[in-house]
All heavy atoms as a GROMACS GRO file, in nm:
protein
  623
    1MET      N    1  16.019  14.243   7.445
    1MET     CA    2  16.156  14.243   7.493
    1MET      C    3  16.196  14.384   7.533
    1MET      O    4  16.154  14.481   7.473
    1MET     CB    5  16.251  14.193   7.385
    1MET     CG    6  16.239  14.050   7.350
    1MET     SD    7  16.388  13.971   7.405
    1MET     CE    8  16.332  13.807   7.408
    2SER      N    9  16.282  14.391   7.627
    2SER     CA   10  16.329  14.519   7.674
    2SER      C   11  16.462  14.553   7.608
    2SER      O   12  16.554  14.471   7.603
    2SER     CB   13  16.346  14.516   7.826
    2SER     OG   14  16.405  14.635   7.870
    3ASP      N   15  16.473  14.675   7.558
    3ASP     CA   16  16.600  14.718   7.497
    3ASP      C   17  16.704  14.751   7.602
    3ASP      O   18  16.822  14.759   7.574
    3ASP     CB   19  16.577  14.841   7.409
    3ASP     CG   20  16.499  14.806   7.283
    3ASP    OD1   21  16.501  14.688   7.244
    3ASP    OD2   22  16.437  14.897   7.225
    4ALA      N   23  16.661  14.772   7.727
    4ALA     CA   24  16.752  14.813   7.833
    4ALA      C   25  16.816  14.696   7.906
    4ALA      O   26  16.886  14.715   8.003
    4ALA     CB   27  16.679  14.901   7.933
    5ILE      N   28  16.795  14.574   7.858
    5ILE     CA   29  16.844  14.457   7.932
    5ILE      C   30  16.997  14.452   7.936
    5ILE      O   31  17.055  14.404   8.033
    5ILE     CB   32  16.785  14.327   7.874
    5ILE    CG1   33  16.808  14.213   7.970
    5ILE    CG2   34  16.847  14.296   7.739
    5ILE    CD1   35  16.726  14.091   7.942
    6ASN      N   36  17.064  14.504   7.835
    6ASN     CA   37  17.210  14.497   7.833
    6ASN      C   38  17.276  14.630   7.868
    6ASN      O   39  17.396  14.645   7.851
    6ASN     CB   40  17.259  14.452   7.695
    6ASN     CG   41  17.232  14.306   7.673
    6ASN    OD1   42  17.227  14.228   7.767
    6ASN    ND2   43  17.212  14.267   7.549
    7GLU      N   44  17.199  14.726   7.915
    7GLU     CA   45  17.258  14.854   7.952
    7GLU      C   46  17.298  14.851   8.098
    7GLU      O   47  17.216  14.820   8.184
    7GLU     CB   48  17.158  14.967   7.927
    7GLU     CG   49  17.133  14.990   7.780
    7GLU     CD   50  17.045  15.111   7.756
    7GLU    OE1   51  17.039  15.199   7.843
    7GLU    OE2   52  16.983  15.115   7.649
    8PRO      N   53  17.424  14.881   8.128
    8PRO     CA   54  17.469  14.878   8.268
    8PRO      C   55  17.404  14.990   8.348
    8PRO      O   56  17.371  15.096   8.294
    8PRO     CB   57  17.620  14.898   8.258
    8PRO     CG   58  17.640  14.968   8.129
    8PRO     CD   59  17.530  14.920   8.037
    9ARG      N   60  17.385  14.964   8.476
    9ARG     CA   61  17.333  15.066   8.566
    9ARG      C   62  17.452  15.121   8.644
    9ARG      O   63  17.510  15.050   8.727
    9ARG     CB   64  17.229  15.007   8.661
    9ARG     CG   65  17.106  14.959   8.587
    9ARG     CD   66  17.005  14.906   8.683
    9ARG     NE   67  17.064  14.802   8.768
    9ARG     CZ   68  17.001  14.741   8.865
    9ARG    NH1   69  16.877  14.771   8.893
    9ARG    NH2   70  17.061  14.648   8.936
   10TYR      N   71  17.488  15.244   8.618
   10TYR     CA   72  17.603  15.304   8.683
   10TYR      C   73  17.561  15.361   8.818
   10TYR      O   74  17.452  15.418   8.829
   10TYR     CB   75  17.664  15.414   8.596
   10TYR     CG   76  17.718  15.360   8.466
   10TYR    CD1   77  17.652  15.379   8.347
   10TYR    CD2   78  17.836  15.286   8.465
   10TYR    CE1   79  17.702  15.328   8.228
   10TYR    CE2   80  17.887  15.235   8.347
   10TYR     CZ   81  17.819  15.256   8.229
   10TYR     OH   82  17.868  15.205   8.113
   11PRO      N   83  17.645  15.347   8.919
   11PRO     CA   84  17.609  15.403   9.050
   11PRO      C   85  17.613  15.554   9.047
   11PRO      O   86  17.696  15.615   8.979
   11PRO     CB   87  17.717  15.346   9.143
   11PRO     CG   88  17.832  15.316   9.054
   11PRO     CD   89  17.773  15.278   8.920
   12SER      N   90  17.523  15.614   9.122
   12SER     CA   91  17.521  15.760   9.131
   12SER      C   92  17.624  15.804   9.235
   12SER      O   93  17.668  15.727   9.320
   12SER     CB   94  17.382  15.808   9.173
   12SER     OG   95  17.353  15.762   9.304
   13LEU      N   96  17.660  15.931   9.229
   13LEU     CA   97  17.754  15.986   9.326
   13LEU      C   98  17.697  15.974   9.467
   13LEU      O   99  17.769  15.940   9.561
   13LEU     CB  100  17.787  16.131   9.293
   13LEU     CG  101  17.888  16.199   9.386
   13LEU    CD1  102  18.020  16.125   9.384
   13LEU    CD2  103  17.906  16.344   9.349
   14LYS      N  104  17.567  15.997   9.481
   14LYS     CA  105  17.503  15.985   9.612
   14LYS      C  106  17.514  15.842   9.665
   14LYS      O  107  17.544  15.820   9.782
   14LYS     CB  108  17.356  16.025   9.601
   14LYS     CG  109  17.282  16.016   9.731
   14LYS     CD  110  17.136  16.052   9.716
   14LYS     CE  111  17.064  16.034   9.849
   14LYS     NZ  112  16.921  16.051   9.837
   15GLY      N  113  17.494  15.744   9.578
   15GLY     CA  114  17.506  15.604   9.618
   15GLY      C  115  17.648  15.565   9.657
   15GLY      O  116  17.670  15.491   9.753
   16ILE      N  117  17.746  15.615   9.583
   16ILE     CA  118  17.886  15.586   9.614
   16ILE      C  119  17.924  15.644   9.748
   16ILE      O  120  17.986  15.579   9.832
   16ILE     CB  121  17.979  15.642   9.503
   16ILE    CG1  122  17.956  15.565   9.372
   16ILE    CG2  123  18.124  15.633   9.544
   16ILE    CD1  124  18.025  15.628   9.253
   17MET      N  125  17.886  15.771   9.769
   17MET     CA  126  17.920  15.836   9.896
   17MET      C  127  17.846  15.770  10.012
   17MET      O  128  17.902  15.756  10.122
   17MET     CB  129  17.886  15.985   9.889
   17MET     CG  130  17.964  16.060   9.782
   17MET     SD  131  18.142  16.038   9.791
   17MET     CE  132  18.179  16.136   9.933
   18GLY      N  133  17.724  15.727   9.991
   18GLY     CA  134  17.649  15.660  10.097
   18GLY      C  135  17.706  15.524  10.132
   18GLY      O  136  17.704  15.482  10.248
   19ALA      N  137  17.761  15.454  10.032
   19ALA     CA  138  17.818  15.322  10.056
   19ALA      C  139  17.945  15.329  10.139
   19ALA      O  140  17.979  15.233  10.209
   19ALA     CB  141  17.846  15.253   9.923
   20LYS      N  142  18.015  15.442  10.133
   20LYS     CA  143  18.139  15.455  10.209
   20LYS      C  144  18.113  15.452  10.360
   20LYS      O  145  18.199  15.408  10.437
   20LYS     CB  146  18.209  15.587  10.173
   20LYS     CG  147  18.272  15.586  10.037
   20LYS     CD  148  18.344  15.716  10.012
   20LYS     CE  149  18.414  15.714   9.878
   20LYS     NZ  150  18.487  15.839   9.854
   21SER      N  151  17.997  15.498  10.401
   21SER     CA  152  17.969  15.506  10.545
   21SER      C  153  17.897  15.382  10.598
   21SER      O  154  17.874  15.372  10.719
   21SER     CB  155  17.885  15.631  10.575
   21SER     OG  156  17.758  15.620  10.511
   22LYS      N  157  17.861  15.289  10.512
   22LYS     CA  158  17.792  15.168  10.557
   22LYS      C  159  17.891  15.073  10.623
   22LYS      O  160  18.002  15.053  10.574
   22LYS     CB  161  17.726  15.096  10.439
   22LYS     CG  162  17.620  15.175  10.369
   22LYS     CD  163  17.496  15.179  10.451
   22LYS     CE  164  17.390  15.256  10.373
   22LYS     NZ  165  17.268  15.272  10.444
   23PRO      N  166  17.852  15.012  10.734
   23PRO     CA  167  17.943  14.916  10.800
   23PRO      C  168  17.949  14.785  10.721
   23PRO      O  169  17.852  14.743  10.660
   23PRO     CB  170  17.878  14.894  10.937
   23PRO     CG  171  17.733  14.924  10.914
   23PRO     CD  172  17.728  15.030  10.808
   24GLN      N  173  18.066  14.724  10.720
   24GLN     CA  174  18.084  14.594  10.657
   24GLN      C  175  18.103  14.492  10.766
   24GLN      O  176  18.196  14.502  10.846
   24GLN     CB  177  18.204  14.595  10.563
   24GLN     CG  178  18.182  14.680  10.441
   24GLN     CD  179  18.297  14.668  10.344
   24GLN    OE1  180  18.400  14.607  10.373
   24GLN    NE2  181  18.281  14.724  10.227
   25GLU      N  182  18.017  14.393  10.768
   25GLU     CA  183  18.023  14.291  10.871
   25GLU      C  184  18.098  14.169  10.817
   25GLU      O  185  18.069  14.120  10.708
   25GLU     CB  186  17.881  14.250  10.911
   25GLU     CG  187  17.875  14.149  11.021
   25GLU     CD  188  17.731  14.110  11.054
   25GLU    OE1  189  17.638  14.176  11.007
   25GLU    OE2  190  17.714  14.010  11.126
   26THR      N  191  18.195  14.121  10.893
   26THR     CA  192  18.269  14.001  10.857
   26THR      C  193  18.215  13.885  10.939
   26THR      O  194  18.205  13.895  11.062
   26THR     CB  195  18.420  14.019  10.886
   26THR    OG1  196  18.467  14.134  10.815
   26THR    CG2  197  18.498  13.897  10.842
   27VAL      N  198  18.178  13.777  10.871
   27VAL     CA  199  18.125  13.661  10.942
   27VAL      C  200  18.217  13.541  10.918
   27VAL      O  201  18.284  13.532  10.817
   27VAL     CB  202  17.982  13.627  10.894
   27VAL    CG1  203  17.885  13.737  10.929
   27VAL    CG2  204  17.977  13.600  10.746
   28SER      N  205  18.218  13.452  11.012
   28SER     CA  206  18.299  13.330  10.999
   28SER      C  207  18.209  13.216  10.953
   28SER      O  208  18.087  13.228  10.948
   28SER     CB  209  18.363  13.296  11.133
   28SER     OG  210  18.264  13.256  11.225
   29LEU      N  211  18.271  13.105  10.917
   29LEU     CA  212  18.194  12.988  10.876
   29LEU      C  213  18.102  12.941  10.989
   29LEU      O  214  17.988  12.902  10.965
   29LEU     CB  215  18.288  12.875  10.833
   29LEU     CG  216  18.366  12.898  10.704
   29LEU    CD1  217  18.464  12.784  10.681
   29LEU    CD2  218  18.272  12.913  10.587
   30ALA      N  219  18.151  12.947  11.111
   30ALA     CA  220  18.071  12.904  11.226
   30ALA      C  221  17.949  12.995  11.243
   30ALA      O  222  17.842  12.949  11.282
   30ALA     CB  223  18.155  12.904  11.353
   31ASP      N  224  17.966  13.125  11.213
   31ASP     CA  225  17.855  13.218  11.226
   31ASP      C  226  17.740  13.184  11.132
   31ASP      O  227  17.623  13.206  11.165
   31ASP     CB  228  17.900  13.361  11.198
   31ASP     CG  229  17.996  13.415  11.303
   31ASP    OD1  230  17.997  13.360  11.416
   31ASP    OD2  231  18.068  13.512  11.272
   32ILE      N  232  17.771  13.131  11.016
   32ILE     CA  233  17.664  13.098  10.921
   32ILE      C  234  17.631  12.949  10.919
   32ILE      O  235  17.549  12.905  10.839
   32ILE     CB  236  17.700  13.148  10.779
   32ILE    CG1  237  17.830  13.087  10.728
   32ILE    CG2  238  17.706  13.298  10.774
   32ILE    CD1  239  17.864  13.122  10.585
   33GLY      N  240  17.693  12.873  11.008
   33GLY     CA  241  17.658  12.732  11.023
   33GLY      C  242  17.715  12.639  10.917
   33GLY      O  243  17.652  12.539  10.883
   34VAL      N  244  17.834  12.670  10.866
   34VAL     CA  245  17.898  12.585  10.765
   34VAL      C  246  18.019  12.518  10.828
   34VAL      O  247  18.100  12.584  10.893
   34VAL     CB  248  17.940  12.670  10.642
   34VAL    CG1  249  18.015  12.584  10.542
   34VAL    CG2  250  17.819  12.734  10.578
   35GLU      N  251  18.029  12.388  10.808
   35GLU     CA  252  18.144  12.315  10.860
   35GLU      C  253  18.268  12.350  10.777
   35GLU      O  254  18.260  12.372  10.657
   35GLU     CB  255  18.118  12.165  10.853
   35GLU     CG  256  17.999  12.121  10.936
   35GLU     CD  257  17.958  11.978  10.906
   35GLU    OE1  258  18.036  11.907  10.839
   35GLU    OE2  259  17.849  11.939  10.947
   36ALA      N  260  18.384  12.354  10.841
   36ALA     CA  261  18.508  12.397  10.775
   36ALA      C  262  18.546  12.305  10.659
   36ALA      O  263  18.602  12.350  10.560
   36ALA     CB  264  18.621  12.404  10.877
   37ASP      N  265  18.516  12.174  10.670
   37ASP     CA  266  18.554  12.082  10.563
   37ASP      C  267  18.458  12.088  10.444
   37ASP      O  268  18.478  12.019  10.345
   37ASP     CB  269  18.567  11.939  10.616
   37ASP     CG  270  18.436  11.885  10.671
   37ASP    OD1  271  18.344  11.964  10.698
   37ASP    OD2  272  18.427  11.762  10.689
   38ARG      N  273  18.354  12.169  10.452
   38ARG     CA  274  18.259  12.182  10.341
   38ARG      C  275  18.276  12.316  10.268
   38ARG      O  276  18.193  12.351  10.184
   38ARG     CB  277  18.116  12.168  10.392
   38ARG     CG  278  18.091  12.029  10.448
   38ARG     CD  279  17.947  11.998  10.467
   38ARG     NE  280  17.861  12.032  10.356
   38ARG     CZ  281  17.815  11.946  10.267
   38ARG    NH1  282  17.849  11.819  10.274
   38ARG    NH2  283  17.734  11.985  10.172
   39ALA      N  284  18.382  12.389  10.301
   39ALA     CA  285  18.407  12.518  10.237
   39ALA      C  286  18.550  12.522  10.185
   39ALA      O  287  18.634  12.442  10.226
   39ALA     CB  288  18.384  12.631  10.337
   40GLY      N  289  18.575  12.614  10.097
   40GLY     CA  290  18.710  12.632  10.044
   40GLY      C  291  18.752  12.518   9.954
   40GLY      O  292  18.670  12.447   9.896
   41GLU      N  293  18.882  12.498   9.944
   41GLU     CA  294  18.935  12.394   9.854
   41GLU      C  295  18.896  12.254   9.900
   41GLU      O  296  18.870  12.166   9.819
   41GLU     CB  297  19.087  12.406   9.847
   41GLU     CG  298  19.149  12.320   9.739
   41GLU     CD  299  19.298  12.342   9.726
   41GLU    OE1  300  19.352  12.438   9.785
   41GLU    OE2  301  19.361  12.263   9.656
   42GLN      N  302  18.890  12.233  10.031
   42GLN     CA  303  18.853  12.100  10.082
   42GLN      C  304  18.710  12.065  10.047
   42GLN      O  305  18.679  11.951  10.014
   42GLN     CB  306  18.866  12.096  10.234
   42GLN     CG  307  19.006  12.108  10.286
   42GLN     CD  308  19.007  12.116  10.438
   42GLN    OE1  309  18.903  12.127  10.502
   42GLN    NE2  310  19.126  12.111  10.496
   43GLY      N  311  18.621  12.160  10.053
   43GLY     CA  312  18.480  12.133  10.029
   43GLY      C  313  18.438  12.142   9.884
   43GLY      O  314  18.323  12.116   9.850
   44SER      N  315  18.530  12.177   9.797
   44SER     CA  316  18.497  12.192   9.656
   44SER      C  317  18.479  12.056   9.591
   44SER      O  318  18.555  11.963   9.614
   44SER     CB  319  18.608  12.268   9.584
   44SER     OG  320  18.579  12.276   9.446
   45ARG      N  321  18.378  12.046   9.507
   45ARG     CA  322  18.356  11.922   9.433
   45ARG      C  323  18.421  11.928   9.294
   45ARG      O  324  18.404  11.838   9.214
   45ARG     CB  325  18.207  11.896   9.417
   45ARG     CG  326  18.140  11.864   9.548
   45ARG     CD  327  17.999  11.821   9.526
   45ARG     NE  328  17.914  11.900   9.615
   45ARG     CZ  329  17.785  11.910   9.605
   45ARG    NH1  330  17.722  11.851   9.508
   45ARG    NH2  331  17.718  11.982   9.689
   46THR      N  332  18.495  12.033   9.269
   46THR     CA  333  18.560  12.050   9.141
   46THR      C  334  18.702  11.995   9.148
   46THR      O  335  18.774  12.019   9.244
   46THR     CB  336  18.567  12.200   9.105
   46THR    OG1  337  18.436  12.253   9.106
   46THR    CG2  338  18.629  12.220   8.969
   47GLU      N  339  18.741  11.921   9.046
   47GLU     CA  340  18.877  11.868   9.040
   47GLU      C  341  18.945  11.925   8.916
   47GLU      O  342  18.892  11.918   8.807
   47GLU     CB  343  18.874  11.715   9.030
   47GLU     CG  344  18.822  11.649   9.155
   47GLU     CD  345  18.824  11.498   9.145
   47GLU    OE1  346  18.909  11.444   9.071
   47GLU    OE2  347  18.740  11.434   9.210
   48VAL      N  348  19.065  11.979   8.934
   48VAL     CA  349  19.143  12.032   8.824
   48VAL      C  350  19.246  11.926   8.788
   48VAL      O  351  19.329  11.889   8.870
   48VAL     CB  352  19.211  12.165   8.862
   48VAL    CG1  353  19.297  12.215   8.747
   48VAL    CG2  354  19.107  12.268   8.902
   49TYR      N  355  19.239  11.878   8.666
   49TYR     CA  356  19.331  11.773   8.624
   49TYR      C  357  19.459  11.829   8.564
   49TYR      O  358  19.566  11.772   8.581
   49TYR     CB  359  19.264  11.681   8.521
   49TYR     CG  360  19.148  11.602   8.581
   49TYR    CD1  361  19.019  11.625   8.540
   49TYR    CD2  362  19.171  11.508   8.680
   49TYR    CE1  363  18.914  11.554   8.595
   49TYR    CE2  364  19.067  11.437   8.736
   49TYR     CZ  365  18.938  11.460   8.693
   49TYR     OH  366  18.835  11.390   8.748
   50ALA      N  367  19.450  11.941   8.492
   50ALA     CA  368  19.570  11.997   8.431
   50ALA      C  369  19.546  12.143   8.395
   50ALA      O  370  19.434  12.184   8.368
   50ALA     CB  371  19.606  11.921   8.304
   51LEU      N  372  19.652  12.218   8.398
   51LEU     CA  373  19.651  12.357   8.353
   51LEU      C  374  19.758  12.372   8.247
   51LEU      O  375  19.868  12.317   8.261
   51LEU     CB  376  19.681  12.453   8.469
   51LEU     CG  377  19.579  12.460   8.581
   51LEU    CD1  378  19.632  12.547   8.693
   51LEU    CD2  379  19.449  12.514   8.530
   52SER      N  380  19.728  12.444   8.143
   52SER     CA  381  19.828  12.466   8.039
   52SER      C  382  19.798  12.597   7.967
   52SER      O  383  19.688  12.652   7.979
   52SER     CB  384  19.830  12.350   7.939
   52SER     OG  385  19.705  12.344   7.871
   53GLU      N  386  19.895  12.644   7.894
   53GLU     CA  387  19.879  12.764   7.814
   53GLU      C  388  19.782  12.734   7.699
   53GLU      O  389  19.778  12.621   7.649
   53GLU     CB  390  20.014  12.808   7.757
   53GLU     CG  391  20.111  12.857   7.861
   53GLU     CD  392  20.067  12.990   7.921
   53GLU    OE1  393  20.014  13.076   7.848
   53GLU    OE2  394  20.084  13.004   8.043
   54PRO      N  395  19.706  12.832   7.655
   54PRO     CA  396  19.620  12.809   7.539
   54PRO      C  397  19.703  12.784   7.415
   54PRO      O  398  19.818  12.830   7.407
   54PRO     CB  399  19.540  12.938   7.527
   54PRO     CG  400  19.616  13.040   7.601
   54PRO     CD  401  19.694  12.967   7.706
   55PRO      N  402  19.651  12.712   7.319
   55PRO     CA  403  19.729  12.685   7.198
   55PRO      C  404  19.758  12.815   7.123
   55PRO      O  405  19.680  12.910   7.131
   55PRO     CB  406  19.638  12.594   7.116
   55PRO     CG  407  19.502  12.616   7.169
   55PRO     CD  408  19.517  12.656   7.312
   56PRO      N  409  19.870  12.820   7.054
   56PRO     CA  410  19.902  12.942   6.980
   56PRO      C  411  19.799  12.968   6.871
   56PRO      O  412  19.743  12.874   6.814
   56PRO     CB  413  20.040  12.915   6.921
   56PRO     CG  414  20.053  12.768   6.920
   56PRO     CD  415  19.970  12.716   7.034
   57ARG      N  416  19.774  13.094   6.847
   57ARG     CA  417  19.680  13.128   6.742
   57ARG      C  418  19.742  13.099   6.607
   57ARG      O  419  19.864  13.094   6.592
   57ARG     CB  420  19.643  13.275   6.751
   57ARG     CG  421  19.562  13.304   6.874
   57ARG     CD  422  19.508  13.442   6.870
   57ARG     NE  423  19.418  13.459   6.983
   57ARG     CZ  424  19.344  13.564   7.000
   57ARG    NH1  425  19.347  13.662   6.912
   57ARG    NH2  426  19.266  13.574   7.105
   58GLY      N  427  19.656  13.084   6.508
   58GLY     CA  428  19.703  13.054   6.373
   58GLY      C  429  19.772  13.172   6.309
   58GLY      O  430  19.840  13.250   6.374
   59ASP      N  431  19.752  13.188   6.183
   59ASP     CA  432  19.817  13.292   6.104
   59ASP      C  433  19.774  13.429   6.154
   59ASP      O  434  19.658  13.467   6.143
   59ASP     CB  435  19.779  13.274   5.958
   59ASP     CG  436  19.857  13.364   5.866
   59ASP    OD1  437  19.964  13.413   5.909
   59ASP    OD2  438  19.812  13.387   5.753
   60SER      N  439  19.865  13.501   6.215
   60SER     CA  440  19.835  13.636   6.262
   60SER      C  441  19.948  13.730   6.223
   60SER      O  442  20.060  13.687   6.197
   60SER     CB  443  19.815  13.637   6.414
   60SER     OG  444  19.933  13.600   6.478
   61ARG      N  445  19.914  13.856   6.221
   61ARG     CA  446  20.013  13.955   6.182
   61ARG      C  447  19.987  14.082   6.262
   61ARG      O  448  19.873  14.126   6.272
   61ARG     CB  449  19.998  13.984   6.033
   61ARG     CG  450  20.104  14.071   5.976
   61ARG     CD  451  20.084  14.095   5.828
   61ARG     NE  452  20.056  13.970   5.758
   61ARG     CZ  453  20.010  13.962   5.634
   61ARG    NH1  454  19.987  14.072   5.566
   61ARG    NH2  455  19.988  13.846   5.577
   62LYS      N  456  20.090  14.139   6.320
   62LYS     CA  457  20.077  14.263   6.394
   62LYS      C  458  20.103  14.378   6.298
   62LYS      O  459  20.204  14.381   6.227
   62LYS     CB  460  20.177  14.267   6.510
   62LYS     CG  461  20.160  14.386   6.599
   62LYS     CD  462  20.250  14.377   6.720
   62LYS     CE  463  20.225  14.493   6.813
   62LYS     NZ  464  20.307  14.482   6.933
   63ILE      N  465  20.010  14.473   6.299
   63ILE     CA  466  20.021  14.587   6.207
   63ILE      C  467  20.045  14.712   6.289
   63ILE      O  468  19.964  14.747   6.375
   63ILE     CB  469  19.892  14.601   6.123
   63ILE    CG1  470  19.872  14.477   6.037
   63ILE    CG2  471  19.898  14.727   6.038
   63ILE    CD1  472  19.743  14.476   5.960
   64GLU      N  473  20.157  14.777   6.266
   64GLU     CA  474  20.189  14.904   6.330
   64GLU      C  475  20.132  15.015   6.244
   64GLU      O  476  20.141  15.010   6.121
   64GLU     CB  477  20.341  14.921   6.343
   64GLU     CG  478  20.409  14.816   6.427
   64GLU     CD  479  20.378  14.830   6.575
   64GLU    OE1  480  20.346  14.941   6.621
   64GLU    OE2  481  20.387  14.728   6.645
   65ASP      N  482  20.072  15.115   6.307
   65ASP     CA  483  20.011  15.224   6.232
   65ASP      C  484  20.116  15.331   6.201
   65ASP      O  485  20.149  15.414   6.283
   65ASP     CB  486  19.894  15.285   6.310
   65ASP     CG  487  19.816  15.384   6.225
   65ASP    OD1  488  19.839  15.390   6.103
   65ASP    OD2  489  19.729  15.454   6.281
   66ASP      N  490  20.167  15.325   6.080
   66ASP     CA  491  20.263  15.425   6.036
   66ASP      C  492  20.204  15.509   5.923
   66ASP      O  493  20.276  15.563   5.841
   66ASP     CB  494  20.394  15.360   5.992
   66ASP     CG  495  20.372  15.255   5.885
   66ASP    OD1  496  20.256  15.231   5.847
   66ASP    OD2  497  20.472  15.197   5.838
   67GLY      N  498  20.072  15.516   5.920
   67GLY     CA  499  20.004  15.595   5.819
   67GLY      C  500  19.933  15.512   5.714
   67GLY      O  501  19.847  15.562   5.644
   68ASN      N  502  19.969  15.385   5.701
   68ASN     CA  503  19.905  15.300   5.600
   68ASN      C  504  19.848  15.172   5.663
   68ASN      O  505  19.838  15.070   5.597
   68ASN     CB  506  20.003  15.266   5.488
   68ASN     CG  507  20.121  15.184   5.536
   68ASN    OD1  508  20.136  15.163   5.656
   68ASN    ND2  509  20.204  15.139   5.443
   69ALA      N  510  19.810  15.178   5.791
   69ALA     CA  511  19.758  15.060   5.860
   69ALA      C  512  19.626  15.014   5.800
   69ALA      O  513  19.601  14.894   5.788
   69ALA     CB  514  19.741  15.088   6.009
   70ALA      N  515  19.541  15.107   5.762
   70ALA     CA  516  19.411  15.069   5.705
   70ALA      C  517  19.431  14.988   5.577
   70ALA      O  518  19.365  14.886   5.556
   70ALA     CB  519  19.328  15.194   5.678
   71GLN      N  520  19.524  15.031   5.493
   71GLN     CA  521  19.550  14.958   5.369
   71GLN      C  522  19.609  14.820   5.399
   71GLN      O  523  19.578  14.722   5.333
   71GLN     CB  524  19.644  15.038   5.278
   71GLN     CG  525  19.662  14.976   5.142
   71GLN     CD  526  19.532  14.961   5.065
   71GLN    OE1  527  19.451  15.052   5.063
   71GLN    NE2  528  19.510  14.847   5.004
   72ALA      N  529  19.694  14.812   5.502
   72ALA     CA  530  19.752  14.683   5.539
   72ALA      C  531  19.644  14.587   5.586
   72ALA      O  532  19.648  14.467   5.556
   72ALA     CB  533  19.858  14.702   5.647
   73VAL      N  534  19.544  14.636   5.661
   73VAL     CA  535  19.434  14.551   5.707
   73VAL      C  536  19.352  14.504   5.587
   73VAL      O  537  19.317  14.386   5.577
   73VAL     CB  538  19.346  14.627   5.809
   73VAL    CG1  539  19.218  14.550   5.837
   73VAL    CG2  540  19.422  14.653   5.937
   74VAL      N  541  19.322  14.594   5.496
   74VAL     CA  542  19.244  14.557   5.376
   74VAL      C  543  19.321  14.455   5.294
   74VAL      O  544  19.264  14.356   5.245
   74VAL     CB  545  19.211  14.683   5.292
   74VAL    CG1  546  19.153  14.644   5.158
   74VAL    CG2  547  19.115  14.772   5.368
   75ASP      N  548  19.451  14.474   5.277
   75ASP     CA  549  19.532  14.379   5.201
   75ASP      C  550  19.532  14.242   5.268
   75ASP      O  551  19.522  14.139   5.200
   75ASP     CB  552  19.676  14.429   5.187
   75ASP     CG  553  19.686  14.554   5.099
   75ASP    OD1  554  19.590  14.580   5.023
   75ASP    OD2  555  19.789  14.622   5.109
   76PHE      N  556  19.542  14.238   5.401
   76PHE     CA  557  19.542  14.111   5.474
   76PHE      C  558  19.408  14.040   5.456
   76PHE      O  559  19.404  13.919   5.431
   76PHE     CB  560  19.569  14.135   5.623
   76PHE     CG  561  19.563  14.010   5.706
   76PHE    CD1  562  19.667  13.920   5.706
   76PHE    CD2  563  19.452  13.983   5.786
   76PHE    CE1  564  19.663  13.805   5.783
   76PHE    CE2  565  19.447  13.869   5.863
   76PHE     CZ  566  19.553  13.779   5.860
   77LEU      N  567  19.297  14.113   5.469
   77LEU     CA  568  19.164  14.053   5.452
   77LEU      C  569  19.143  14.006   5.310
   77LEU      O  570  19.082  13.900   5.287
   77LEU     CB  571  19.055  14.152   5.493
   77LEU     CG  572  19.053  14.188   5.641
   77LEU    CD1  573  18.950  14.298   5.666
   77LEU    CD2  574  19.023  14.067   5.726
   78ALA      N  575  19.194  14.080   5.213
   78ALA     CA  576  19.182  14.039   5.073
   78ALA      C  577  19.265  13.912   5.048
   78ALA      O  578  19.222  13.823   4.972
   78ALA     CB  579  19.228  14.152   4.981
   79GLU      N  580  19.379  13.904   5.111
   79GLU     CA  581  19.464  13.786   5.097
   79GLU      C  582  19.395  13.661   5.150
   79GLU      O  583  19.408  13.552   5.094
   79GLU     CB  584  19.595  13.811   5.174
   79GLU     CG  585  19.693  13.698   5.171
   79GLU     CD  586  19.814  13.733   5.259
   79GLU    OE1  587  19.871  13.842   5.244
   79GLU    OE2  588  19.849  13.646   5.343
   80LYS      N  589  19.316  13.679   5.258
   80LYS     CA  590  19.244  13.568   5.317
   80LYS      C  591  19.107  13.547   5.251
   80LYS      O  592  19.028  13.463   5.294
   80LYS     CB  593  19.221  13.591   5.467
   80LYS     CG  594  19.349  13.601   5.545
   80LYS     CD  595  19.419  13.469   5.543
   80LYS     CE  596  19.547  13.476   5.623
   80LYS     NZ  597  19.625  13.354   5.612
   81ARG      N  598  19.078  13.626   5.148
   81ARG     CA  599  18.952  13.622   5.073
   81ARG      C  600  18.831  13.647   5.163
   81ARG      O  601  18.729  13.581   5.154
   81ARG     CB  602  18.936  13.491   4.999
   81ARG     CG  603  19.044  13.466   4.898
   81ARG     CD  604  19.025  13.332   4.830
   81ARG     NE  605  19.143  13.292   4.757
   81ARG     CZ  606  19.156  13.303   4.626
   81ARG    NH1  607  19.060  13.356   4.555
   81ARG    NH2  608  19.266  13.263   4.568
   82LEU      N  609  18.848  13.744   5.254
   82LEU     CA  610  18.739  13.782   5.343
   82LEU      C  611  18.674  13.913   5.299
   82LEU      O  612  18.572  13.952   5.355
   82LEU     CB  613  18.790  13.795   5.487
   82LEU     CG  614  18.845  13.666   5.546
   82LEU    CD1  615  18.910  13.693   5.682
   82LEU    CD2  616  18.735  13.564   5.562
   83VAL      N  617  18.732  13.979   5.201
   83VAL     CA  618  18.675  14.104   5.150
   83VAL      C  619  18.652  14.089   5.002
   83VAL      O  620  18.727  14.035   4.929
   83VAL     CB  621  18.770  14.224   5.174
   83VAL    CG1  622  18.709  14.351   5.118
   83VAL    CG2  623  18.798  14.240   5.320
   0.00000   0.00000   0.00000
């Protein structure tokens, strides 16, 4: 296994500057041979039945750091029997 599989490859300054001068070609659906009714929302085979907000999270508590935040976190975890 490779250890580098999850390491991002950052672009170099030379690559960024070189990409600025490359032309960007815009093509239409007709240029690539796709019918208009087979692309976009019309051509999508996905159906969305409903959208809603995610359910509210359970027992949560916001801790402001006023100098004793670490102790408040430990107390909360101890209360939940996680520590």
